[in-house]
N, C-alpha and C positions, 0 to 999 in steps of 0.2 A: 543567522546562517544564510548562506547564499544558495542559489539553485545548484551550483557545483557541489556544495556540501551535501545537499539532499541527494544528488545523483550518486555520490560516493557511498551512501548509506546502504547497509544490508536491508533486506526485507524486515527483519526483526527490529533493527534500530529505527527504521522509519515508522513501523507500527507503534513502537513505544513512544516516539515523538508525537505521533498523531493522537495517541491516547492522552498524552499530556495536554495537547492543544484542546481537545474536546473537553477534558476535565476543567481546564481554565475557563473556557467559554460557558460551560454549563453552570459553573459557580457564579458567573456574572460579576466577579469582583474586579474586573479590569475596565479601564476607561474605554470609551467608544473607539478612539483611534487605535488603541492597542488591540481591541477586539477585531477591528477590520484587518489589521496586520496578522493577527493570529489566524483568522479565517482564511486569508490568502495563503499563509504557510500551510494550513491544514489541507487546503485544496491541492497544493503542490505535493504534499506528502501522500495524499490519497492517490494521486495520479502515479506517483513513483511506485507505490505498493501495487497498484493495479498492473503496471508494466512488469514488475518483478514476478508477480503471480502468473501473468500470461506467459512469460518466458519459461517459467517452470512447467506450466501445463504443456507448452509446445515441446519441451524436451522429453517429457514423459510420453507424449503421443508419438514422438519420433522413435523412442526406444521401443515402444509397443509395436510400432509398424515394422521396425527392423527385426523383431522377434516373431513376426508373422501373426501377431495377436490383433484383435479388433482395436481400432483406433476410435478416438472420441473420448470425451470426458463425461463423467457422471458426477452430478453434484453430491458432495459429501453428505448432505442432509438426507439423501435418498438411500443411503447405505444402511 
């Protein structure tokens, strides 16, 4: 997959692909060169997921501001 393919992924698709990469690396059943390529792909997938998540958080904050509600995000773990 190319960078363009990753950019076209939904958050859920990218997370699933990232989980697959992590699983393969954790098993340690791939050759060194393939491990490096998987790690690079995983880094790109992680960055893509982070961007998608940030965009979603920004949208929620904008909606809250438009409704006159307090803005800012609260970590889900704290709820």
